[in-house]
C-alpha positions as CSV (number, residue, x, y, z in Angstrom):
1,X,0.0,0.0,0.0
2,X,1.5,3.3,-1.1
3,X,0.1,6.6,0.4
4,X,-0.1,9.1,-2.4
5,X,-0.5,12.8,-3.0
6,X,-2.2,14.4,-6.0
7,X,-1.0,17.7,-7.6
8,X,-1.8,19.3,-10.9
9,X,-0.2,22.1,-13.0
10,X,-1.0,23.9,-16.2
11,X,1.0,23.1,-19.4
12,X,1.8,25.5,-22.2
13,X,2.2,22.7,-24.8
14,X,2.4,18.9,-25.0
15,X,6.2,19.2,-24.7
16,X,6.1,21.4,-21.6
17,X,7.8,19.8,-18.6
18,X,7.9,22.9,-16.5
19,X,5.3,21.5,-14.0
20,X,8.3,19.7,-12.5
21,X,9.3,23.0,-11.1
22,X,6.0,23.3,-9.4
23,X,6.3,19.8,-8.1
24,X,9.7,20.6,-6.6
25,X,8.3,23.8,-5.1
26,X,5.7,21.7,-3.4
27,X,8.5,19.6,-1.8
28,X,8.4,16.6,-4.1
29,X,11.3,15.3,-6.2
30,X,10.7,13.6,-9.6
31,X,11.8,10.3,-8.0
32,X,8.6,10.2,-6.1
33,X,6.4,10.3,-9.2
34,X,4.1,7.2,-9.7
35,X,2.2,8.6,-12.6
36,X,1.9,11.6,-14.9
37,X,-1.7,11.9,-16.1
38,X,-2.3,14.6,-18.6
39,X,-4.7,16.3,-21.0
40,X,-3.1,17.5,-24.2
41,X,-4.6,19.7,-26.9
42,X,-4.7,17.2,-29.8
43,X,-7.8,15.9,-31.5
44,X,-7.9,12.7,-29.3
45,X,-8.1,10.6,-32.5
46,X,-5.8,7.9,-33.9
47,X,-3.4,10.6,-35.3
48,X,-3.2,12.7,-32.1
49,X,0.5,13.2,-32.0
50,X,0.2,15.4,-28.9
51,X,-0.1,12.3,-26.7
52,X,3.0,10.8,-28.3
53,X,5.0,14.0,-27.9
54,X,4.0,14.3,-24.2
55,X,4.9,10.7,-23.4
56,X,8.2,11.1,-25.2
57,X,9.3,14.1,-23.2
58,X,8.0,12.9,-19.8
59,X,9.1,9.3,-19.8
60,X,12.8,10.0,-19.4
61,X,12.1,12.4,-16.5
62,X,10.3,10.0,-14.3
63,X,11.2,6.7,-12.5
64,X,11.3,3.6,-14.7
65,X,8.4,2.0,-12.8
66,X,6.3,5.1,-13.2
67,X,3.7,5.4,-16.0
68,X,2.3,8.1,-18.2
69,X,-1.3,8.4,-19.2
70,X,-2.1,11.2,-21.7
71,X,-5.6,11.8,-23.0
72,X,-5.9,14.0,-26.1
73,X,-8.6,16.6,-26.6
74,X,-9.2,19.9,-24.6
75,X,-12.2,21.1,-26.5
76,X,-14.3,24.0,-25.2
77,X,-13.1,25.3,-21.8
78,X,-10.9,22.4,-20.8
79,X,-7.3,23.4,-20.1
80,X,-4.2,21.4,-21.0
81,X,-2.5,20.2,-17.8
82,X,-0.8,17.4,-16.0
83,X,-1.8,15.7,-12.7
84,X,1.0,14.1,-10.7
85,X,0.4,11.1,-8.6
86,X,3.3,11.0,-6.1
87,X,4.4,8.9,-3.2
88,X,4.0,10.8,0.0
89,X,7.1,12.4,1.5
90,X,9.2,10.2,3.8
91,X,8.8,12.7,6.6
92,X,5.0,12.7,6.3
93,X,4.0,10.5,9.3
94,X,0.3,10.8,8.6
95,X,-1.2,8.8,5.8
96,X,-2.7,11.0,3.2
97,X,-6.0,9.1,3.0
98,X,-5.5,7.9,-0.5
99,X,-3.5,5.0,-1.7
100,X,-2.5,4.1,-5.3
101,X,-0.7,1.7,-7.5
102,X,0.5,1.8,-11.1
103,X,1.3,-1.1,-13.4
104,X,1.6,-2.4,-16.9
105,X,0.2,-5.4,-18.8
106,X,2.4,-7.2,-21.2
107,X,2.5,-5.8,-24.8
108,X,-0.6,-7.0,-26.7
109,X,-0.2,-8.5,-30.2
110,X,-2.4,-6.7,-32.8
111,X,-4.9,-9.6,-33.0
112,X,-5.4,-9.5,-29.2
113,X,-6.3,-5.8,-29.0
114,X,-10.0,-5.3,-28.1
115,X,-10.7,-9.0,-27.6
116,X,-11.1,-11.4,-24.8
117,X,-7.4,-11.8,-24.3
118,X,-7.1,-8.1,-23.9
119,X,-9.9,-8.0,-21.3
120,X,-8.6,-11.0,-19.3
121,X,-5.1,-9.5,-19.3
122,X,-6.4,-6.2,-17.9
123,X,-8.6,-8.1,-15.4
124,X,-5.7,-10.1,-14.0
125,X,-3.3,-7.1,-13.8
126,X,-5.9,-4.9,-12.0
127,X,-6.9,-7.7,-9.6
128,X,-3.2,-8.3,-8.7
129,X,-2.7,-4.6,-8.2
130,X,-5.7,-4.4,-5.8
131,X,-4.5,-7.4,-3.9
132,X,-1.0,-5.8,-3.6
133,X,-2.5,-2.6,-2.3
134,X,-4.1,-4.5,0.6
135,X,-7.5,-2.9,-0.1
136,X,-10.8,-4.4,-1.2
137,X,-12.7,-3.5,-4.4
138,X,-15.1,-1.4,-2.3
139,X,-12.2,0.9,-1.4
140,X,-11.4,1.5,-5.0
141,X,-12.7,4.8,-6.5
142,X,-11.0,4.8,-9.9
143,X,-9.2,2.5,-12.3
144,X,-7.5,4.5,-15.1
145,X,-6.2,2.7,-18.1
146,X,-4.3,3.9,-21.2
147,X,-4.7,1.1,-23.8
148,X,-3.4,0.5,-27.3
149,X,-5.2,0.9,-30.6
150,X,-4.8,-0.6,-34.0
151,X,-2.8,1.2,-36.6
152,X,-2.6,0.3,-40.3
153,X,0.8,-1.2,-39.7
154,X,-0.4,-3.4,-36.9
155,X,-3.4,-4.6,-39.0
156,X,-1.1,-5.5,-41.8
157,X,1.3,-7.3,-39.5
158,X,-1.5,-9.4,-38.1
159,X,-2.8,-10.1,-41.7
160,X,0.7,-11.2,-42.8
161,X,0.8,-13.6,-39.9
162,X,-2.5,-15.1,-40.9
163,X,-4.4,-13.5,-37.9
164,X,-7.5,-11.3,-37.9
165,X,-7.9,-8.2,-35.8
166,X,-11.0,-7.1,-34.0
167,X,-11.7,-4.7,-36.8
168,X,-10.0,-3.0,-39.7
169,X,-10.9,0.6,-39.0
170,X,-8.3,2.2,-36.8
171,X,-10.7,4.7,-35.2
172,X,-13.2,1.9,-34.4
173,X,-10.3,0.0,-32.7
174,X,-10.0,2.8,-30.2
175,X,-13.5,2.1,-29.0
176,X,-13.0,-1.7,-29.0
177,X,-9.8,-1.3,-27.0
178,X,-11.5,0.9,-24.4
179,X,-14.4,-1.4,-24.0
180,X,-12.2,-4.5,-23.6
181,X,-10.2,-2.6,-20.9
182,X,-13.4,-1.6,-19.1
183,X,-14.7,-5.1,-19.1
184,X,-11.4,-6.3,-17.6
185,X,-11.8,-3.6,-14.9
186,X,-15.3,-4.7,-14.2
187,X,-14.2,-8.3,-13.8
188,X,-11.3,-7.3,-11.4
189,X,-13.8,-5.3,-9.3
190,X,-16.4,-8.1,-9.2
191,X,-18.9,-6.1,-11.2
192,X,-19.2,-9.0,-13.7
193,X,-18.0,-12.6,-13.7
194,X,-14.9,-13.8,-15.4
195,X,-17.0,-16.4,-17.2
196,X,-19.0,-13.6,-18.8
197,X,-16.1,-11.8,-20.6
198,X,-16.7,-13.3,-24.1
199,X,-20.5,-12.7,-23.9
200,X,-20.1,-9.2,-22.7
201,X,-17.6,-8.3,-25.4
202,X,-20.2,-9.6,-28.0
203,X,-23.2,-7.7,-26.6
204,X,-21.3,-4.6,-25.6
205,X,-24.0,-3.8,-23.0
206,X,-22.0,-4.0,-19.7
207,X,-20.1,-1.3,-17.8
208,X,-18.0,-0.6,-14.8
209,X,-18.8,2.3,-12.6
210,X,-15.2,3.0,-11.8
211,X,-13.4,2.6,-15.2
212,X,-11.8,5.3,-17.2
213,X,-10.0,4.1,-20.3
214,X,-8.5,5.9,-23.2
215,X,-6.6,4.5,-26.2
216,X,-3.6,5.7,-28.1
217,X,-1.1,4.7,-30.7
218,X,1.8,5.6,-28.4
219,X,1.9,2.3,-26.6
220,X,1.4,-1.4,-27.1
221,X,0.7,-2.4,-23.5
222,X,-1.9,-1.1,-21.0
223,X,-0.8,1.6,-18.5
224,X,-2.9,1.2,-15.3
225,X,-3.5,3.4,-12.3
226,X,-5.7,2.3,-9.4
227,X,-6.9,4.9,-6.8
228,X,-8.4,3.9,-3.5
229,X,-9.3,5.4,-0.2
230,X,-7.0,4.1,2.5
231,X,-9.2,1.8,4.7
232,X,-7.0,2.7,7.7
233,X,-6.8,6.4,7.2
234,X,-10.6,6.8,6.8
235,X,-10.9,5.8,10.5
236,X,-8.9,8.9,11.6
237,X,-8.8,12.2,9.7
238,X,-7.5,11.8,6.2
239,X,-6.0,14.7,4.3
240,X,-7.3,13.5,0.9
241,X,-10.5,11.5,-0.1
242,X,-12.0,10.3,-3.3
243,X,-15.7,9.7,-4.1
244,X,-17.3,8.3,-7.2
245,X,-20.7,8.1,-8.9
246,X,-21.4,7.6,-12.6
247,X,-23.2,10.2,-14.7
248,X,-26.2,8.8,-16.5
249,X,-25.8,11.1,-19.5
250,X,-23.8,14.2,-20.7
251,X,-26.1,16.6,-18.8
252,X,-26.3,14.8,-15.5
253,X,-25.6,17.8,-13.3
254,X,-27.3,16.0,-10.4
255,X,-24.5,13.4,-10.2
256,X,-21.8,16.1,-10.2
257,X,-23.7,18.3,-7.7
258,X,-24.2,15.3,-5.4
259,X,-20.4,14.7,-5.3
260,X,-19.5,18.3,-5.1
261,X,-22.1,18.8,-2.4
262,X,-20.5,16.1,-0.3
263,X,-17.2,17.8,-0.6
264,X,-18.7,21.1,0.4
265,X,-20.5,19.6,3.4
266,X,-17.2,18.2,4.7
267,X,-15.5,21.6,4.2
268,X,-13.3,20.1,1.5
269,X,-11.7,21.5,-1.6
270,X,-11.7,19.8,-5.0
271,X,-8.2,18.7,-6.1
272,X,-9.1,16.9,-9.4
273,X,-12.1,15.5,-11.2
274,X,-11.8,12.5,-13.5
275,X,-14.7,12.0,-15.9
276,X,-15.6,10.0,-19.0
277,X,-17.9,11.4,-21.7
278,X,-19.6,10.0,-24.8
279,X,-22.6,10.6,-27.1
280,X,-25.6,8.4,-26.4
281,X,-25.5,5.5,-28.8
282,X,-29.2,6.1,-29.6
283,X,-28.6,9.7,-30.6
284,X,-30.8,11.0,-27.9
285,X,-30.5,12.7,-24.5
286,X,-33.6,12.3,-22.3
287,X,-35.7,11.6,-25.4
288,X,-34.5,14.5,-27.4
289,X,-32.5,14.2,-30.6
290,X,-28.9,15.4,-30.6
291,X,-26.4,15.5,-33.5
292,X,-23.2,14.4,-31.9
293,X,-23.3,11.2,-33.9
294,X,-24.2,12.7,-37.2
295,X,-21.7,15.5,-37.5
296,X,-19.5,14.7,-40.5
297,X,-17.0,17.5,-39.5
298,X,-16.3,16.8,-35.8
299,X,-16.3,13.3,-34.3
300,X,-18.8,12.7,-31.4
301,X,-16.0,12.1,-28.9
302,X,-15.0,15.8,-29.3
303,X,-18.5,17.0,-28.9
304,X,-18.9,14.9,-25.8
305,X,-15.7,16.2,-24.2
306,X,-16.7,19.8,-24.8
307,X,-20.2,19.2,-23.4
308,X,-19.3,17.3,-20.3
309,X,-16.2,19.5,-19.8
310,X,-18.2,22.6,-19.9
311,X,-20.7,21.2,-17.4
312,X,-18.1,20.0,-14.9
313,X,-15.8,23.0,-15.3
314,X,-18.7,25.3,-14.6
315,X,-19.9,23.5,-11.5
316,X,-16.3,23.0,-10.1
317,X,-15.1,26.5,-11.1
318,X,-11.9,24.9,-12.6
319,X,-10.9,24.2,-16.2
320,X,-8.0,21.8,-15.4
321,X,-10.2,18.7,-15.2
322,X,-9.5,15.3,-16.7
323,X,-12.4,14.7,-19.1
324,X,-11.8,11.9,-21.5
325,X,-14.0,11.0,-24.5
326,X,-15.2,7.6,-25.5
327,X,-16.9,6.0,-22.5
328,X,-17.7,2.5,-23.9
329,X,-18.2,0.3,-20.8
330,X,-17.2,3.1,-18.5
331,X,-20.5,4.1,-16.9
332,X,-24.0,3.7,-18.4
333,X,-24.4,4.2,-22.2
334,X,-24.3,7.9,-23.0
335,X,-23.0,8.7,-19.6
336,X,-19.6,8.0,-17.9
337,X,-17.7,7.4,-14.8
338,X,-17.1,10.3,-12.4
339,X,-14.5,10.6,-9.6
340,X,-13.8,13.5,-7.4
341,X,-10.5,13.8,-5.4
342,X,-10.6,16.4,-2.7
343,X,-8.6,17.7,0.2
344,X,-9.9,18.1,3.8
345,X,-9.3,21.1,6.0
């Protein structure tokens, strides 16, 4: 179990590593970093090179066992930024209240991406991480995964080996990969049975309330971060807490206000919000037609990030929020998982 702190800083570009100065000013050295989780100003699509650039500049600056998770797309009022997950200071005798773990799966072969092997690999890795943290699934408040996607080269590699991929459309592969990762998380958390993986991948109608998955061409494995409330620290007076509740749709202000209301009642202050967003697969929100899925100029994931980002930024009074598009299996269809990390007075 590793007690963690959570800090975030603005970035001026995907290649901006100046937040390390802010981290040092807060009393943390780079050697204490477990994860760098960022929002970059790319398009969030297959060809979003802002994610690759950010990973390339950050990876050499952090410990070898640390991970990077970059989500492209800061449409609307979302601000590019990085969130540091760091080990608490050695001289900090009090547990922060939050514990975390980071890990990797093995590299996935192209024909495994988005399928049952992908889901089982994520499930096994997340389950082992939770066990290693000495917490139970009920203590977990967020499982964040950066997963691979299929590129044209990967599809051709599989074809040359006589293997078939989950699909041949690179953009569709992003959704397939996210959903497989989410199903793996759901299995690890006990939300669905291991025996149901193949069936759930076929029907695509299951979801995890705590999953947040984004895909990218910048990696071949799955980068994973598990966040949980410290079951020991909650019995005293924790400095940090996390609460979660899925949004039922892109305008579910009630879910956000419920969580933010709990923070306010406790005299807390929001540190970071992690949210998923997607267009309702039926093209409706509360019975009314929307055009997110029928816009030929802008993909629905970009619409969704802007809509949910605007809602949450307005309610929280903060534009440096982690809002990621494409919520397949990550909250109810058309909605998305929602986690608030906050500090106590």
